[in-house]
C-alpha angles and dihedrals in degrees: 000000000000092000128133125236115270111285098021129095133192118242125216092270091058099254124125120240142166110262119308129147101253096072138119116219109221095213123061113209125197124204116228090254089054091045095052089061092063126087090223093063092059097042090048089053088058091047095055094043096054101061093051090050094053096043094049093045089055094042094054093044103035094102094051091043092052091046092054086051093054098258126129128240091260092066089058092051089048092052094048090051093045092048090057097043093050089043096061099060090037089062088063092049090048091057090060093044094051091055091057106036130057114263098237091050087054087053091050089053089052094053092046091057093047092056088053089051095051092046094043093047090071089059101044095115102140133049090248091057089045092055089050090049090050091050091053094043092052092051092050092051092049092051090045096051094059101029099053092050104045091047090082098056091038090057104033107021131249107272095079100023091116097067094036093048088048088064091047093052090050086056091052094054093046089052092046091050093050096044100087096048101075092045092054096043089049093054092046093049099041101024091233139064092226096091098040095049091053090045089052087068089079091075095056087048089053087046091054090049090049091049092051092051091049106099125170103264121243122210117244112241 
């Protein structure tokens, strides 16, 4: 990872030494106040809030959505269980992926999968398709669970990651609390989930744009 052991720092010449003033610290850590002055901080907040909103919205309404598609309640329970079972091993795979691919590209992948999920959900009319949906949803959740957490330390360092991630977690909770609302309003207004599921694609699209705008910030000298 290019880091020195605890207690050692790397000097300008590249040698490790104990303490000293003439040193170059490898990892640049930003305070919360410094982070909030960057565009990337705010675009990343959008990126971590949208997945929780989509996931909670689907979870709260999946029984009704499947019922509209002609599936019984048991199909909903199966999908939720399958999503969790697939998501656990996918979290380990996600850890390896995030070590090798830039974090904002991971976020783009998450939003692309969410677009597929929302559009696919309208067409889940058989148990076989429900199983496929559960597998894709589980893979998406496993990727989100790691990707939306490591993004803060990857962008702003680890020293102040507690306060920065605290704001990010607050955004996750806000997104989660708002998620079921548009699904419910859409059903009440149009008498079906078809239109609102298609309309919700707007949010992952916004997420893709935000992820592409999220560049690792550089300090101004």
